[in-house]
Structure formats: structure tokens, C-alpha cells
PQR file of N, CA, C, O and H, with PARSE charges and radii, in Angstrom:
ATOM      1  N   LEU A   1       6.022  25.336   9.481 -0.4000 1.5000
ATOM      2  CA  LEU A   1       6.646  24.119   9.989 -0.0000 2.0000
ATOM      3  C   LEU A   1       7.962  23.863   9.266  0.5500 1.7000
ATOM      4  O   LEU A   1       8.095  24.136   8.073 -0.5500 1.4000
ATOM      5  N   SER A   2       8.904  23.350   9.988 -0.4000 1.5000
ATOM      6  CA  SER A   2      10.175  22.997   9.361 -0.0000 2.0000
ATOM      7  C   SER A   2      10.029  21.659   8.641  0.5500 1.7000
ATOM      8  O   SER A   2       9.128  20.875   8.939 -0.5500 1.4000
ATOM      9  H   SER A   2       8.796  23.129  10.957  0.4000 1.0000
ATOM     10  N   ILE A   3      10.921  21.413   7.697 -0.4000 1.5000
ATOM     11  CA  ILE A   3      10.922  20.138   6.979 -0.0000 2.0000
ATOM     12  C   ILE A   3      11.172  19.003   7.972  0.5500 1.7000
ATOM     13  O   ILE A   3      10.586  17.927   7.851 -0.5500 1.4000
ATOM     14  H   ILE A   3      11.653  22.050   7.455  0.4000 1.0000
ATOM     15  N   THR A   4      12.035  19.246   8.943 -0.4000 1.5000
ATOM     16  CA  THR A   4      12.313  18.236   9.968 -0.0000 2.0000
ATOM     17  C   THR A   4      11.046  17.886  10.738  0.5500 1.7000
ATOM     18  O   THR A   4      10.765  16.709  10.960 -0.5500 1.4000
ATOM     19  H   THR A   4      12.511  20.120   9.040  0.4000 1.0000
ATOM     20  N   SER A   5      10.287  18.881  11.142 -0.4000 1.5000
ATOM     21  CA  SER A   5       9.034  18.640  11.864 -0.0000 2.0000
ATOM     22  C   SER A   5       8.054  17.853  11.008  0.5500 1.7000
ATOM     23  O   SER A   5       7.406  16.925  11.492 -0.5500 1.4000
ATOM     24  H   SER A   5      10.515  19.838  10.962  0.4000 1.0000
ATOM     25  N   ILE A   6       7.948  18.219   9.748 -0.4000 1.5000
ATOM     26  CA  ILE A   6       7.045  17.507   8.846 -0.0000 2.0000
ATOM     27  C   ILE A   6       7.483  16.056   8.705  0.5500 1.7000
ATOM     28  O   ILE A   6       6.647  15.152   8.705 -0.5500 1.4000
ATOM     29  H   ILE A   6       8.475  18.973   9.356  0.4000 1.0000
ATOM     30  N   ALA A   7       8.787  15.828   8.587 -0.4000 1.5000
ATOM     31  CA  ALA A   7       9.296  14.459   8.469 -0.0000 2.0000
ATOM     32  C   ALA A   7       8.888  13.632   9.689  0.5500 1.7000
ATOM     33  O   ALA A   7       8.349  12.535   9.543 -0.5500 1.4000
ATOM     34  H   ALA A   7       9.465  16.562   8.587  0.4000 1.0000
ATOM     35  N   TYR A   8       9.142  14.147  10.876 -0.4000 1.5000
ATOM     36  CA  TYR A   8       8.791  13.412  12.094 -0.0000 2.0000
ATOM     37  C   TYR A   8       7.279  13.246  12.240  0.5500 1.7000
ATOM     38  O   TYR A   8       6.807  12.188  12.656 -0.5500 1.4000
ATOM     39  H   TYR A   8       9.580  15.038  10.995  0.4000 1.0000
ATOM     40  N   ASP A   9       6.527  14.277  11.902 -0.4000 1.5000
ATOM     41  CA  ASP A   9       5.066  14.215  12.021 -0.0000 2.0000
ATOM     42  C   ASP A   9       4.448  13.193  11.075  0.5500 1.7000
ATOM     43  O   ASP A   9       3.368  12.667  11.341 -0.5500 1.4000
ATOM     44  H   ASP A   9       6.910  15.137  11.564  0.4000 1.0000
ATOM     45  N   THR A  10       5.136  12.914   9.969 -0.4000 1.5000
ATOM     46  CA  THR A  10       4.606  11.949   8.997 -0.0000 2.0000
ATOM     47  C   THR A  10       5.213  10.559   9.168  0.5500 1.7000
ATOM     48  O   THR A  10       5.034   9.693   8.312 -0.5500 1.4000
ATOM     49  H   THR A  10       6.014  13.341   9.753  0.4000 1.0000
ATOM     50  N   GLY A  11       5.929  10.346  10.273 -0.4000 1.5000
ATOM     51  CA  GLY A  11       6.398   9.011  10.610 -0.0000 2.0000
ATOM     52  C   GLY A  11       7.810   8.667  10.172  0.5500 1.7000
ATOM     53  O   GLY A  11       8.233   7.521  10.325 -0.5500 1.4000
ATOM     54  H   GLY A  11       6.074  11.051  10.968  0.4000 1.0000
ATOM     55  N   PHE A  12       8.547   9.623   9.635 -0.4000 1.5000
ATOM     56  CA  PHE A  12       9.935   9.369   9.255 -0.0000 2.0000
ATOM     57  C   PHE A  12      10.832   9.659  10.447  0.5500 1.7000
ATOM     58  O   PHE A  12      10.668  10.676  11.120 -0.5500 1.4000
ATOM     59  H   PHE A  12       8.203  10.554   9.511  0.4000 1.0000
ATOM     60  N   ASN A  13      11.783   8.763  10.707 -0.4000 1.5000
ATOM     61  CA  ASN A  13      12.729   8.962  11.801 -0.0000 2.0000
ATOM     62  C   ASN A  13      13.967   9.723  11.353  0.5500 1.7000
ATOM     63  O   ASN A  13      14.753  10.181  12.183 -0.5500 1.4000
ATOM     64  H   ASN A  13      11.916   7.937  10.160  0.4000 1.0000
ATOM     65  N   ASP A  14      14.141   9.860  10.037 -0.4000 1.5000
ATOM     66  CA  ASP A  14      15.315  10.515   9.466 -0.0000 2.0000
ATOM     67  C   ASP A  14      14.861  11.560   8.450  0.5500 1.7000
ATOM     68  O   ASP A  14      14.380  11.201   7.375 -0.5500 1.4000
ATOM     69  H   ASP A  14      13.502   9.488   9.364  0.4000 1.0000
ATOM     70  N   PRO A  15      15.006  12.841   8.769 -0.5600 1.5000
ATOM     71  CA  PRO A  15      14.580  13.892   7.842  0.2800 2.0000
ATOM     72  C   PRO A  15      15.284  13.816   6.483  0.5500 1.7000
ATOM     73  O   PRO A  15      14.697  14.172   5.461 -0.5500 1.4000
ATOM     74  N   GLY A  16      16.519  13.361   6.468 -0.4000 1.5000
ATOM     75  CA  GLY A  16      17.238  13.205   5.200 -0.0000 2.0000
ATOM     76  C   GLY A  16      16.584  12.157   4.320  0.5500 1.7000
ATOM     77  O   GLY A  16      16.459  12.338   3.109 -0.5500 1.4000
ATOM     78  H   GLY A  16      16.996  13.071   7.298  0.4000 1.0000
ATOM     79  N   TYR A  17      16.171  11.065   4.935 -0.4000 1.5000
ATOM     80  CA  TYR A  17      15.482  10.015   4.187 -0.0000 2.0000
ATOM     81  C   TYR A  17      14.141  10.529   3.673  0.5500 1.7000
ATOM     82  O   TYR A  17      13.758  10.243   2.539 -0.5500 1.4000
ATOM     83  H   TYR A  17      16.273  10.918   5.919  0.4000 1.0000
ATOM     84  N   PHE A  18      13.431  11.281   4.499 -0.4000 1.5000
ATOM     85  CA  PHE A  18      12.174  11.893   4.074 -0.0000 2.0000
ATOM     86  C   PHE A  18      12.402  12.740   2.827  0.5500 1.7000
ATOM     87  O   PHE A  18      11.634  12.654   1.868 -0.5500 1.4000
ATOM     88  H   PHE A  18      13.742  11.513   5.420  0.4000 1.0000
ATOM     89  N   SER A  19      13.445  13.549   2.836 -0.4000 1.5000
ATOM     90  CA  SER A  19      13.733  14.416   1.691 -0.0000 2.0000
ATOM     91  C   SER A  19      14.042  13.609   0.439  0.5500 1.7000
ATOM     92  O   SER A  19      13.609  13.972  -0.655 -0.5500 1.4000
ATOM     93  H   SER A  19      14.069  13.619   3.615  0.4000 1.0000
ATOM     94  N   ARG A  20      14.787  12.515   0.590 -0.4000 1.5000
ATOM     95  CA  ARG A  20      15.108  11.670  -0.573 -0.0000 2.0000
ATOM     96  C   ARG A  20      13.858  11.016  -1.142  0.5500 1.7000
ATOM     97  O   ARG A  20      13.667  10.997  -2.358 -0.5500 1.4000
ATOM     98  H   ARG A  20      15.138  12.220   1.478  0.4000 1.0000
ATOM     99  N   VAL A  21      13.010  10.482  -0.279 -0.4000 1.5000
ATOM    100  CA  VAL A  21      11.774   9.849  -0.733 -0.0000 2.0000
ATOM    101  C   VAL A  21      10.860  10.885  -1.377  0.5500 1.7000
ATOM    102  O   VAL A  21      10.251  10.615  -2.413 -0.5500 1.4000
ATOM    103  H   VAL A  21      13.165  10.498   0.709  0.4000 1.0000
ATOM    104  N   PHE A  22      10.763  12.050  -0.782 -0.4000 1.5000
ATOM    105  CA  PHE A  22       9.934  13.127  -1.322 -0.0000 2.0000
ATOM    106  C   PHE A  22      10.403  13.489  -2.728  0.5500 1.7000
ATOM    107  O   PHE A  22       9.587  13.641  -3.637 -0.5500 1.4000
ATOM    108  H   PHE A  22      11.257  12.269   0.059  0.4000 1.0000
ATOM    109  N   LYS A  23      11.723  13.626  -2.906 -0.4000 1.5000
ATOM    110  CA  LYS A  23      12.255  13.995  -4.222 -0.0000 2.0000
ATOM    111  C   LYS A  23      11.983  12.902  -5.249  0.5500 1.7000
ATOM    112  O   LYS A  23      11.682  13.206  -6.403 -0.5500 1.4000
ATOM    113  H   LYS A  23      12.385  13.502  -2.167  0.4000 1.0000
ATOM    114  N   GLN A  24      12.082  11.648  -4.855 -0.4000 1.5000
ATOM    115  CA  GLN A  24      11.776  10.548  -5.773 -0.0000 2.0000
ATOM    116  C   GLN A  24      10.321  10.599  -6.212  0.5500 1.7000
ATOM    117  O   GLN A  24      10.015  10.335  -7.375 -0.5500 1.4000
ATOM    118  H   GLN A  24      12.326  11.401  -3.918  0.4000 1.0000
ATOM    119  N   GLU A  25       9.434  10.930  -5.307 -0.4000 1.5000
ATOM    120  CA  GLU A  25       7.997  10.951  -5.604 -0.0000 2.0000
ATOM    121  C   GLU A  25       7.553  12.195  -6.361  0.5500 1.7000
ATOM    122  O   GLU A  25       6.703  12.109  -7.247 -0.5500 1.4000
ATOM    123  H   GLU A  25       9.683  11.144  -4.362  0.4000 1.0000
ATOM    124  N   PHE A  26       8.118  13.352  -6.021 -0.4000 1.5000
ATOM    125  CA  PHE A  26       7.619  14.623  -6.544 -0.0000 2.0000
ATOM    126  C   PHE A  26       8.588  15.357  -7.462  0.5500 1.7000
ATOM    127  O   PHE A  26       8.232  16.385  -8.038 -0.5500 1.4000
ATOM    128  H   PHE A  26       8.809  13.422  -5.301  0.4000 1.0000
ATOM    129  N   GLY A  27       9.812  14.841  -7.605 -0.4000 1.5000
ATOM    130  CA  GLY A  27      10.769  15.456  -8.511 -0.0000 2.0000
ATOM    131  C   GLY A  27      11.415  16.724  -7.986  0.5500 1.7000
ATOM    132  O   GLY A  27      12.079  17.435  -8.741 -0.5500 1.4000
ATOM    133  H   GLY A  27      10.100  14.006  -7.137  0.4000 1.0000
ATOM    134  N   ALA A  28      11.238  17.018  -6.723 -0.4000 1.5000
ATOM    135  CA  ALA A  28      11.836  18.193  -6.087 -0.0000 2.0000
ATOM    136  C   ALA A  28      11.999  17.894  -4.606  0.5500 1.7000
ATOM    137  O   ALA A  28      11.265  17.086  -4.039 -0.5500 1.4000
ATOM    138  H   ALA A  28      10.699  16.440  -6.110  0.4000 1.0000
ATOM    139  N   THR A  29      12.963  18.551  -3.992 -0.4000 1.5000
ATOM    140  CA  THR A  29      13.109  18.396  -2.545 -0.0000 2.0000
ATOM    141  C   THR A  29      11.940  19.096  -1.855  0.5500 1.7000
ATOM    142  O   THR A  29      11.264  19.917  -2.475 -0.5500 1.4000
ATOM    143  H   THR A  29      13.560  19.207  -4.453  0.4000 1.0000
ATOM    144  N   PRO A  30      11.694  18.786  -0.589 -0.5600 1.5000
ATOM    145  CA  PRO A  30      10.616  19.487   0.116  0.2800 2.0000
ATOM    146  C   PRO A  30      10.791  21.008   0.089  0.5500 1.7000
ATOM    147  O   PRO A  30       9.813  21.741  -0.065 -0.5500 1.4000
ATOM    148  N   GLN A  31      12.022  21.481   0.237 -0.4000 1.5000
ATOM    149  CA  GLN A  31      12.262  22.927   0.213 -0.0000 2.0000
ATOM    150  C   GLN A  31      11.970  23.503  -1.170  0.5500 1.7000
ATOM    151  O   GLN A  31      11.341  24.556  -1.280 -0.5500 1.4000
ATOM    152  H   GLN A  31      12.816  20.885   0.361  0.4000 1.0000
ATOM    153  N   GLU A  32      12.418  22.825  -2.223 -0.4000 1.5000
ATOM    154  CA  GLU A  32      12.137  23.292  -3.586 -0.0000 2.0000
ATOM    155  C   GLU A  32      10.636  23.309  -3.840  0.5500 1.7000
ATOM    156  O   GLU A  32      10.110  24.252  -4.431 -0.5500 1.4000
ATOM    157  H   GLU A  32      12.929  21.970  -2.134  0.4000 1.0000
ATOM    158  N   TRP A  33       9.956  22.269  -3.395 -0.4000 1.5000
ATOM    159  CA  TRP A  33       8.507  22.181  -3.576 -0.0000 2.0000
ATOM    160  C   TRP A  33       7.806  23.335  -2.862  0.5500 1.7000
ATOM    161  O   TRP A  33       6.906  23.969  -3.414 -0.5500 1.4000
ATOM    162  H   TRP A  33      10.384  21.503  -2.915  0.4000 1.0000
ATOM    163  N   ARG A  34       8.230  23.593  -1.638 -0.4000 1.5000
ATOM    164  CA  ARG A  34       7.650  24.689  -0.856 -0.0000 2.0000
ATOM    165  C   ARG A  34       7.837  26.021  -1.588  0.5500 1.7000
ATOM    166  O   ARG A  34       6.906  26.821  -1.680 -0.5500 1.4000
ATOM    167  H   ARG A  34       8.961  23.078  -1.190  0.4000 1.0000
ATOM    168  N   GLU A  35       9.031  26.250  -2.102 -0.4000 1.5000
ATOM    169  CA  GLU A  35       9.303  27.506  -2.814 -0.0000 2.0000
ATOM    170  C   GLU A  35       8.453  27.631  -4.075  0.5500 1.7000
ATOM    171  O   GLU A  35       8.013  28.727  -4.421 -0.5500 1.4000
ATOM    172  H   GLU A  35       9.787  25.600  -2.028  0.4000 1.0000
ATOM    173  N   LEU A  36       8.222  26.516  -4.760 -0.4000 1.5000
ATOM    174  CA  LEU A  36       7.396  26.548  -5.964 -0.0000 2.0000
ATOM    175  C   LEU A  36       5.926  26.786  -5.630  0.5500 1.7000
ATOM    176  O   LEU A  36       5.209  27.422  -6.403 -0.5500 1.4000
ATOM    177  H   LEU A  36       8.580  25.625  -4.479  0.4000 1.0000
ATOM    178  N   GLN A  37       5.479  26.282  -4.492 -0.4000 1.5000
ATOM    179  CA  GLN A  37       4.080  26.398  -4.113 -0.0000 2.0000
ATOM    180  C   GLN A  37       3.755  27.734  -3.451  0.5500 1.7000
ATOM    181  O   GLN A  37       2.639  28.239  -3.578 -0.5500 1.4000
ATOM    182  H   GLN A  37       6.062  25.766  -3.865  0.4000 1.0000
ATOM    183  N   GLU A  38       4.720  28.300  -2.750 -0.4000 1.5000
ATOM    184  CA  GLU A  38       4.484  29.517  -1.977 -0.0000 2.0000
ATOM    185  C   GLU A  38       5.598  30.533  -2.212  0.5500 1.7000
ATOM    186  O   GLU A  38       6.260  30.939  -1.257 -0.5500 1.4000
ATOM    187  H   GLU A  38       5.626  27.890  -2.646  0.4000 1.0000
ATOM    188  N   PRO A  39       5.823  30.956  -3.459 -0.5600 1.5000
ATOM    189  CA  PRO A  39       6.967  31.852  -3.719  0.2800 2.0000
ATOM    190  C   PRO A  39       6.896  33.181  -2.967  0.5500 1.7000
ATOM    191  O   PRO A  39       7.936  33.768  -2.668 -0.5500 1.4000
ATOM    192  N   GLU A  40       5.714  33.657  -2.661 -0.4000 1.5000
ATOM    193  CA  GLU A  40       5.604  34.933  -1.961 -0.0000 2.0000
ATOM    194  C   GLU A  40       5.989  34.831  -0.492  0.5500 1.7000
ATOM    195  O   GLU A  40       6.204  35.856   0.154 -0.5500 1.4000
ATOM    196  H   GLU A  40       4.869  33.180  -2.904  0.4000 1.0000
ATOM    197  N   LEU A  41       6.080  33.628   0.049 -0.4000 1.5000
ATOM    198  CA  LEU A  41       6.419  33.452   1.462 -0.0000 2.0000
ATOM    199  C   LEU A  41       7.905  33.214   1.680  0.5500 1.7000
ATOM    200  O   LEU A  41       8.363  33.198   2.823 -0.5500 1.4000
ATOM    201  H   LEU A  41       5.905  32.795  -0.475  0.4000 1.0000
ATOM    202  N   VAL A  42       8.655  33.031   0.622 -0.4000 1.5000
ATOM    203  CA  VAL A  42      10.085  32.708   0.744 -0.0000 2.0000
ATOM    204  C   VAL A  42      10.903  33.965   0.873  0.5500 1.7000
ATOM    205  O   VAL A  42      12.127  33.896   0.986 -0.5500 1.4000
ATOM    206  H   VAL A  42       8.283  33.044  -0.306  0.4000 1.0000
TER
END
């Protein structure tokens, strides 16, 4: 799934805002988090 799809699926109307909120909560952007969690898939 794309980050944009995840943003919309979780109720965010703005993927950029989703990314900012995600980074505030988790200390990494959604893409950075994905790479840290699944390095073999990147």
C-alpha cells in the first residue's frame, strides 16, 4: 500500500498532514518507519 492510500484509509484527507502527525508520534516519517520495519522489501 502507498502512504497516500494508508492516509486516506485511516481517515486523513491530506497525506502530508498524515506524515507530519505520524512523525510527531513515532519519530520517523511513514516511509522511514517502513524502511526500518521491512528493510528486505525496500
